[in-house]
KOLSE-907049 format. One record per residue (C-alpha): residue number from 1; x, y, z. Coordinates in steps of 0.2 Angstrom, whole numbers. Example, Ala and Ser with C-alpha at 12.3 -4.5 7.8 and 13.67 -1.06 7.14 Angstrom:
# residues 2
num, x, y, z
1, 62, -22, 39
2, 68, -5, 36
# end
This chain:
# residues 728
num, x, y, z
1, 225, 136, 21
2, 220, 118, 15
3, 219, 106, 29
4, 227, 88, 28
5, 219, 73, 36
6, 229, 59, 43
7, 218, 44, 43
8, 218, 31, 57
9, 211, 14, 59
10, 198, 14, 74
11, 200, 1, 87
12, 190, -15, 85
13, 175, -13, 96
14, 156, -16, 96
15, 154, 3, 97
16, 154, 4, 78
17, 137, -5, 77
18, 122, 6, 74
19, 134, 20, 68
20, 138, 27, 51
21, 156, 33, 53
22, 170, 40, 42
23, 188, 45, 43
24, 186, 61, 33
25, 174, 76, 31
26, 160, 76, 18
27, 164, 85, 3
28, 147, 83, -7
29, 130, 85, 0
30, 120, 71, -8
31, 132, 56, -6
32, 142, 60, 9
33, 134, 72, 22
34, 124, 64, 36
35, 106, 68, 41
36, 98, 73, 57
37, 79, 77, 59
38, 65, 79, 72
39, 51, 74, 60
40, 48, 93, 55
41, 66, 100, 53
42, 82, 92, 47
43, 100, 96, 44
44, 114, 88, 33
45, 131, 89, 42
46, 148, 89, 33
47, 159, 88, 48
48, 171, 100, 42
49, 186, 106, 52
50, 191, 123, 47
51, 173, 127, 40
52, 158, 119, 47
53, 143, 120, 35
54, 126, 114, 41
55, 112, 115, 28
56, 94, 114, 35
57, 76, 111, 30
58, 59, 113, 37
59, 46, 101, 29
60, 33, 114, 25
61, 43, 126, 15
62, 35, 124, -2
63, 32, 135, -17
64, 16, 133, -28
65, -2, 138, -27
66, -16, 132, -16
67, -27, 117, -22
68, -17, 117, -39
69, -25, 105, -52
70, -16, 103, -68
71, 1, 103, -76
72, 17, 98, -67
73, 23, 116, -65
74, 37, 116, -52
75, 42, 134, -51
76, 36, 148, -39
77, 18, 146, -44
78, 8, 131, -51
79, 11, 114, -43
80, 27, 121, -35
81, 40, 111, -26
82, 49, 108, -9
83, 62, 121, -6
84, 79, 122, 3
85, 77, 133, 19
86, 95, 138, 21
87, 112, 135, 29
88, 123, 142, 43
89, 142, 142, 41
90, 155, 142, 55
91, 173, 147, 50
92, 185, 143, 64
93, 202, 152, 66
94, 211, 135, 65
95, 227, 130, 55
96, 236, 114, 54
97, 234, 96, 51
98, 219, 87, 59
99, 223, 70, 66
100, 213, 56, 73
101, 198, 62, 63
102, 181, 54, 65
103, 163, 59, 61
104, 148, 47, 65
105, 130, 46, 66
106, 122, 35, 79
107, 105, 29, 72
108, 99, 24, 89
109, 102, 40, 98
110, 101, 52, 83
111, 117, 61, 88
112, 130, 66, 75
113, 148, 68, 82
114, 164, 74, 75
115, 180, 73, 84
116, 198, 77, 79
117, 215, 83, 86
118, 223, 99, 80
119, 239, 106, 87
120, 237, 95, 102
121, 219, 100, 106
122, 205, 88, 105
123, 189, 95, 97
124, 172, 87, 99
125, 156, 93, 90
126, 139, 86, 93
127, 122, 89, 85
128, 105, 82, 86
129, 87, 87, 82
130, 75, 87, 96
131, 57, 82, 94
132, 51, 85, 112
133, 59, 103, 112
134, 57, 106, 93
135, 75, 114, 91
136, 91, 108, 83
137, 106, 109, 95
138, 124, 110, 90
139, 138, 110, 103
140, 156, 113, 101
141, 169, 109, 114
142, 188, 108, 115
143, 200, 100, 128
144, 209, 116, 130
145, 201, 132, 137
146, 199, 146, 126
147, 202, 136, 110
148, 186, 141, 100
149, 187, 156, 89
150, 179, 161, 73
151, 164, 168, 64
152, 146, 161, 60
153, 134, 167, 47
154, 117, 161, 41
155, 110, 162, 24
156, 92, 160, 18
157, 90, 149, 2
158, 75, 160, -3
159, 83, 177, -3
160, 78, 183, 15
161, 92, 194, 22
162, 100, 189, 39
163, 101, 201, 53
164, 113, 199, 68
165, 112, 202, 87
166, 122, 198, 102
167, 113, 181, 105
168, 111, 175, 87
169, 106, 177, 69
170, 89, 177, 61
171, 79, 180, 44
172, 61, 182, 40
173, 54, 181, 22
174, 39, 178, 11
175, 38, 166, -4
176, 29, 172, -20
177, 14, 161, -14
178, 12, 171, 2
179, 20, 158, 13
180, 29, 166, 27
181, 45, 158, 34
182, 58, 162, 47
183, 73, 155, 55
184, 83, 160, 71
185, 100, 154, 77
186, 104, 157, 95
187, 122, 156, 102
188, 127, 153, 120
189, 145, 153, 124
190, 155, 148, 139
191, 170, 160, 141
192, 178, 171, 128
193, 169, 185, 119
194, 155, 187, 106
195, 154, 202, 94
196, 143, 207, 80
197, 151, 210, 63
198, 138, 215, 50
199, 127, 200, 47
200, 139, 188, 55
201, 144, 185, 73
202, 162, 182, 79
203, 167, 173, 94
204, 184, 173, 102
205, 193, 162, 115
206, 178, 152, 120
207, 178, 136, 130
208, 162, 130, 122
209, 148, 136, 111
210, 130, 129, 109
211, 119, 134, 94
212, 100, 132, 95
213, 92, 132, 78
214, 73, 134, 74
215, 64, 136, 58
216, 46, 137, 53
217, 33, 143, 41
218, 15, 149, 43
219, 9, 133, 34
220, -7, 125, 42
221, -13, 108, 36
222, -31, 114, 33
223, -40, 117, 17
224, -53, 128, 26
225, -39, 139, 33
226, -32, 142, 16
227, -17, 131, 21
228, -10, 146, 31
229, -9, 149, 50
230, 0, 159, 63
231, 16, 169, 59
232, 31, 158, 62
233, 43, 170, 72
234, 33, 171, 89
235, 33, 152, 90
236, 51, 151, 86
237, 55, 163, 100
238, 45, 154, 112
239, 53, 137, 108
240, 71, 144, 108
241, 68, 153, 125
242, 62, 136, 132
243, 76, 126, 125
244, 89, 139, 132
245, 82, 137, 149
246, 87, 119, 149
247, 105, 113, 151
248, 113, 105, 137
249, 113, 88, 146
250, 94, 89, 149
251, 91, 93, 131
252, 102, 79, 125
253, 94, 67, 138
254, 76, 72, 133
255, 80, 69, 115
256, 88, 52, 117
257, 74, 46, 128
258, 62, 51, 115
259, 70, 45, 100
260, 77, 29, 107
261, 59, 23, 112
262, 56, 22, 93
263, 73, 17, 87
264, 75, 3, 100
265, 57, -3, 97
266, 63, -16, 85
267, 79, -25, 81
268, 86, -39, 70
269, 102, -49, 73
270, 106, -59, 57
271, 124, -64, 60
272, 141, -57, 65
273, 152, -47, 54
274, 171, -52, 56
275, 181, -39, 66
276, 192, -35, 51
277, 176, -28, 43
278, 169, -20, 58
279, 184, -9, 61
280, 182, -1, 44
281, 172, 15, 41
282, 156, 13, 32
283, 162, 19, 15
284, 176, 6, 15
285, 164, -8, 21
286, 152, -3, 7
287, 165, -5, -6
288, 170, -22, 1
289, 152, -28, 2
290, 151, -24, -17
291, 164, -37, -21
292, 154, -50, -12
293, 161, -50, 5
294, 148, -55, 19
295, 143, -41, 31
296, 127, -45, 41
297, 130, -30, 52
298, 130, -19, 37
299, 113, -26, 32
300, 107, -24, 50
301, 113, -6, 50
302, 103, -3, 33
303, 87, -10, 42
304, 90, 2, 57
305, 95, 17, 46
306, 78, 15, 36
307, 69, 16, 53
308, 80, 30, 59
309, 76, 40, 43
310, 57, 38, 45
311, 58, 43, 64
312, 68, 58, 58
313, 56, 64, 44
314, 39, 58, 50
315, 33, 62, 68
316, 15, 65, 74
317, 9, 83, 70
318, 20, 85, 55
319, 19, 81, 36
320, 24, 64, 29
321, 41, 60, 22
322, 42, 65, 4
323, 53, 58, -10
324, 69, 64, 0
325, 62, 62, 17
326, 64, 80, 22
327, 82, 83, 17
328, 84, 95, 2
329, 98, 107, -4
330, 89, 113, -20
331, 76, 124, -25
332, 73, 113, -41
333, 74, 96, -33
334, 71, 80, -43
335, 52, 77, -46
336, 49, 92, -34
337, 54, 81, -19
338, 35, 79, -19
339, 23, 65, -14
340, 22, 53, -28
341, 7, 41, -25
342, 10, 28, -38
343, 22, 18, -26
344, 34, 31, -18
345, 25, 38, -4
346, 17, 21, 0
347, 34, 13, 0
348, 40, 27, 12
349, 28, 19, 25
350, 29, 0, 22
351, 40, -2, 37
352, 30, 10, 48
353, 19, -4, 55
354, 29, -20, 53
355, 44, -13, 61
356, 35, -5, 76
357, 34, 13, 71
358, 15, 15, 71
359, 16, 33, 77
360, 27, 38, 62
361, 13, 32, 51
362, 1, 46, 57
363, 8, 60, 47
364, 3, 51, 31
365, -14, 47, 37
366, -16, 66, 42
367, -10, 71, 25
368, -23, 60, 17
369, -37, 67, 28
370, -31, 85, 25
371, -31, 83, 6
372, -48, 75, 5
373, -58, 91, 0
374, -47, 98, -13
375, -45, 80, -20
376, -64, 79, -21
377, -65, 95, -30
378, -52, 90, -43
379, -60, 73, -45
380, -77, 81, -48
381, -69, 92, -61
382, -61, 78, -70
383, -74, 64, -68
384, -91, 73, -66
385, -100, 85, -54
386, -110, 70, -47
387, -94, 59, -43
388, -94, 52, -26
389, -78, 50, -17
390, -61, 56, -23
391, -44, 51, -30
392, -28, 61, -35
393, -15, 65, -49
394, 1, 56, -47
395, 10, 71, -39
396, 3, 79, -23
397, 9, 95, -14
398, 6, 100, 4
399, -7, 114, -2
400, -20, 101, -8
401, -11, 102, -25
402, -13, 89, -39
403, 0, 88, -53
404, 4, 77, -68
405, -6, 62, -74
406, -21, 56, -65
407, -17, 40, -55
408, -35, 34, -53
409, -32, 20, -40
410, -21, 32, -29
411, -34, 34, -16
412, -38, 16, -15
413, -19, 12, -12
414, -19, 26, 1
415, -34, 17, 9
416, -22, 2, 12
417, -12, 12, 24
418, -27, 19, 32
419, -33, 1, 36
420, -16, -6, 40
421, -14, 6, 54
422, -29, -1, 62
423, -25, -19, 58
424, -8, -18, 67
425, -13, -7, 81
426, -32, -13, 84
427, -36, 5, 89
428, -55, 4, 87
429, -59, 22, 90
430, -47, 26, 76
431, -56, 13, 65
432, -73, 20, 68
433, -69, 39, 67
434, -55, 40, 54
435, -52, 24, 44
436, -70, 18, 41
437, -77, 34, 34
438, -62, 35, 21
439, -64, 17, 16
440, -83, 18, 13
441, -81, 35, 3
442, -68, 27, -8
443, -79, 12, -11
444, -93, 23, -17
445, -81, 31, -29
446, -77, 14, -37
447, -96, 9, -36
448, -99, 23, -47
449, -84, 21, -58
450, -82, 2, -62
451, -87, -3, -79
452, -97, -18, -83
453, -88, -28, -97
454, -96, -39, -110
455, -92, -55, -100
456, -101, -48, -85
457, -85, -44, -75
458, -81, -27, -67
459, -66, -17, -74
460, -57, -2, -69
461, -59, 9, -84
462, -45, 19, -93
463, -32, 13, -81
464, -13, 13, -83
465, 0, 1, -77
466, 13, 14, -69
467, 23, 19, -78
468, 21, 7, -92
469, 10, 3, -107
470, -6, 11, -114
471, -21, 17, -105
472, -35, 4, -106
473, -49, -5, -96
474, -45, -19, -83
475, -26, -16, -80
476, -21, -29, -67
477, -13, -16, -56
478, -29, -6, -54
479, -40, -22, -52
480, -29, -28, -38
481, -29, -12, -29
482, -48, -10, -30
483, -50, -28, -24
484, -38, -23, -9
485, -49, -8, -5
486, -65, -19, -5
487, -57, -32, 6
488, -51, -19, 18
489, -68, -11, 19
490, -77, -28, 22
491, -65, -32, 36
492, -67, -14, 44
493, -86, -15, 43
494, -87, -32, 50
495, -76, -27, 65
496, -87, -12, 68
497, -103, -22, 65
498, -111, -9, 54
499, -118, -6, 36
500, -123, -24, 33
501, -132, -19, 17
502, -117, -10, 10
503, -106, -24, 15
504, -116, -35, 4
505, -115, -23, -10
506, -96, -22, -9
507, -94, -40, -7
508, -104, -42, -23
509, -93, -30, -33
510, -77, -38, -26
511, -84, -55, -33
512, -87, -48, -50
513, -70, -39, -52
514, -61, -46, -68
515, -49, -59, -61
516, -30, -60, -62
517, -25, -70, -78
518, -10, -82, -82
519, -3, -78, -99
520, 4, -89, -113
521, 22, -90, -106
522, 15, -94, -88
523, 16, -76, -82
524, 4, -66, -72
525, -3, -54, -85
526, -1, -35, -83
527, -15, -32, -95
528, -31, -40, -100
529, -23, -43, -117
530, -9, -56, -116
531, 4, -44, -123
532, 18, -46, -109
533, 36, -47, -116
534, 46, -60, -107
535, 62, -49, -110
536, 54, -34, -103
537, 65, -27, -88
538, 54, -12, -84
539, 57, -5, -66
540, 39, -7, -61
541, 31, -23, -56
542, 14, -16, -55
543, 5, -32, -59
544, 12, -40, -43
545, 3, -28, -31
546, -8, -42, -26
547, 8, -51, -19
548, 15, -36, -10
549, 10, -25, -3
550, -7, -32, -6
551, -13, -50, -1
552, -24, -56, -14
553, -11, -68, -21
554, -1, -80, -10
555, 8, -96, -11
556, -3, -104, 2
557, -20, -98, -4
558, -18, -95, -23
559, -3, -106, -28
560, -6, -105, -47
561, -6, -86, -47
562, 9, -86, -35
563, 19, -96, -47
564, 14, -85, -62
565, 20, -70, -51
566, 37, -79, -49
567, 38, -80, -68
568, 34, -62, -70
569, 46, -57, -57
570, 60, -67, -65
571, 56, -59, -82
572, 57, -41, -75
573, 74, -46, -67
574, 81, -52, -84
575, 79, -70, -80
576, 67, -76, -92
577, 64, -76, -111
578, 81, -76, -119
579, 89, -78, -102
580, 78, -91, -95
581, 92, -104, -93
582, 105, -92, -85
583, 107, -92, -66
584, 98, -79, -56
585, 111, -67, -48
586, 113, -50, -41
587, 124, -46, -56
588, 111, -52, -69
589, 98, -40, -63
590, 103, -25, -74
591, 97, -10, -82
592, 80, -2, -77
593, 79, -15, -63
594, 93, -6, -54
595, 83, 8, -45
596, 83, 14, -27
597, 65, 7, -25
598, 65, -8, -36
599, 77, -18, -25
600, 66, -16, -10
601, 49, -20, -19
602, 57, -35, -26
603, 65, -41, -10
604, 47, -40, -2
605, 40, -49, -17
606, 52, -63, -16
607, 49, -64, 3
608, 30, -66, 0
609, 34, -79, -13
610, 44, -89, -1
611, 61, -87, -9
612, 73, -80, 4
613, 88, -82, -7
614, 82, -71, -20
615, 76, -58, -7
616, 93, -58, 0
617, 100, -55, -17
618, 89, -39, -18
619, 97, -32, -2
620, 114, -35, -9
621, 109, -27, -25
622, 103, -11, -17
623, 119, -10, -6
624, 130, -14, -21
625, 123, -4, -35
626, 111, 10, -28
627, 118, 15, -11
628, 128, 31, -9
629, 143, 32, 4
630, 131, 39, 17
631, 119, 25, 14
632, 106, 35, 5
633, 97, 25, -8
634, 101, 32, -25
635, 88, 31, -40
636, 98, 41, -46
637, 97, 54, -40
638, 94, 49, -22
639, 77, 45, -16
640, 74, 38, 2
641, 59, 26, -3
642, 73, 13, -6
643, 79, 16, 12
644, 62, 15, 20
645, 57, 0, 9
646, 71, -11, 12
647, 68, -11, 31
648, 50, -17, 27
649, 56, -30, 15
650, 69, -37, 28
651, 55, -38, 41
652, 44, -47, 28
653, 58, -60, 27
654, 57, -64, 45
655, 39, -62, 49
656, 23, -62, 39
657, 4, -60, 44
658, -5, -56, 28
659, -14, -73, 26
660, -24, -74, 42
661, -9, -82, 52
662, 7, -77, 59
663, 22, -85, 51
664, 39, -85, 58
665, 55, -85, 47
666, 44, -87, 31
667, 59, -83, 19
668, 75, -83, 28
669, 91, -84, 17
670, 104, -96, 20
671, 116, -82, 25
672, 105, -77, 40
673, 100, -95, 45
674, 114, -100, 56
675, 109, -91, 71
676, 99, -75, 75
677, 85, -66, 82
678, 73, -52, 80
679, 63, -42, 93
680, 49, -30, 92
681, 42, -34, 75
682, 23, -32, 73
683, 10, -43, 65
684, -8, -39, 60
685, -20, -42, 74
686, -10, -30, 86
687, 4, -42, 90
688, 22, -38, 95
689, 34, -53, 92
690, 51, -58, 96
691, 60, -74, 90
692, 76, -83, 90
693, 83, -96, 78
694, 97, -109, 75
695, 101, -117, 58
696, 85, -109, 51
697, 73, -116, 64
698, 64, -106, 77
699, 71, -111, 95
700, 60, -98, 105
701, 47, -85, 103
702, 36, -73, 112
703, 20, -65, 105
704, 12, -51, 115
705, -4, -42, 113
706, -15, -29, 123
707, -25, -44, 130
708, -22, -63, 129
709, -28, -70, 113
710, -28, -86, 102
711, -16, -84, 88
712, -14, -95, 73
713, 5, -98, 72
714, 15, -106, 58
715, 32, -111, 65
716, 45, -123, 58
717, 32, -129, 45
718, 19, -133, 58
719, 2, -123, 60
720, -3, -122, 78
721, -14, -111, 89
722, -6, -103, 104
723, -10, -90, 117
724, -3, -73, 116
725, 5, -64, 131
726, -3, -48, 138
727, 8, -33, 136
728, 13, -25, 153
# end
């Protein structure tokens, strides 16, 4: 029997902040279901009434061969792809009309809640993914005793057969690439009875039910171990047994304590949404926002959602977030749901340091370290047996695999993340033991590869401006990334006080790099030849790497190049050439410019270029044109780089530290200027900063560090030197 839903309007209260909430169940996975995750496992919840469907993932379930190097073959063998793990389905013995329905995801606590009334009984369902206990937990309760009856089944998306026992369901299987996988769902009920019916479990007249889910593979992030480790099921059994020994209240408390340390580490307050907006569910607010209505709390939620998604898909000891974070319901996901290194995986982590999630950056750095040896082998195969260092193809897998086109500056771009983790944390042991060896080896790769041109400058040979134009020498995107690598190396070596002779060598190479050029219509050239088209609206802005996330070009240090970057950015947004005299608006940014990840990159670029109004327009563009009802960024299809990237861009509008000074409110838009504050944002140098403002002017601030230090601070147009406060 189909269930009808009577919609209600929630009472106006601040309890709607930091929550995605809706007045109806999700019908579709990608645009409507809501994500939970513990950095290793994740689930998408629909919030159904009669049928509760929970699709789940574990981030190491990949097809494909070890150390693949070649074509982009995304089936069972070859490069492979990230795969769907499975789902479990609960069919409840309920009929009637559900009233007062609400489902919500709290992005501060990571708890998903569904509530509704049916036949006079109030039903409450809670779900969360615990990092400290490494299980996902789902609890079902009712206001009336004995009100829970139904059946539960679990399905593997890879063909394994589920088996049932009194306390749960499980399956074990092996992929064609010999990757072993397993999942187990444990059931604990209060009251009532539980029976086995084939490969399902029935429950009758229960007061409450708790399900504990764990899923694993035998993946091991080690080239020397053949990317395989211990069988998954013994560890699953151990983790489930430990979780069951804790009360639900204890599991929930441990989860919230853990996740809230991260989700509460940074916050922004950029205005107050009127109550008429706050009382609406998110899908309704999103539609109103698209008509031009102001909703600063929705923008704040977008900032926190990006941080929540990173916390939920990238925790120490696990793999990095992929194109879809870790949520995937397909065995043929778009672009294999892989690690694209020509901007996507980097954008996933732009917010990690600046928004105070440094520990969430570690899985990317661990991934880079683990992939070094297969990357060295593939690099030598492609560029010569005596090649020092390494780089990668555009697509990478978890088994050391490289697929599709070579992205030759990929490793140098990775090096930025390796360096930035030190620059924001100032962990000297990390710099010495992890970052510096990587930086030096990659400099050696470019020492061997750079090509001396006729004019005496050094050029990156046979480069490509992703995903645009021909392969040729001296592509600006490549030149800028190599400059950035050399700069990061020099700063690291200076900090450690080592390799003076090699520092001199790298500095000489950096000085000889073919410089950025300004073209005939005032643009920052994309290539050595002045061939840029002022009406080109390609999605990539690769020649602007030096503005963001790089730091070679800035308004303060290189104003001519920065102004040329503004011209190029206007052009890519359809505001130059034939449209040069038309207003720059959200609506005028059309076509290929409307992508999940283009809006965030351009928001960060405008922030670095000092134009808060245009940066704010990019936020509005993402929410208006490329955001789904569940706030997933949509390329299309959905890619979470847009969610991760917009959090970084918003932080960049409020705080910058890339030019050797800390700048407060460098690019604040008028819509945010009236009054606001941020807490917990990070700056290079290891600083944690909070700030309040009124009418666009800073009224108070605090800068904390591990020990008191002198800090160059630009505030309200004035540069001063202040003393930081020691962190407790």
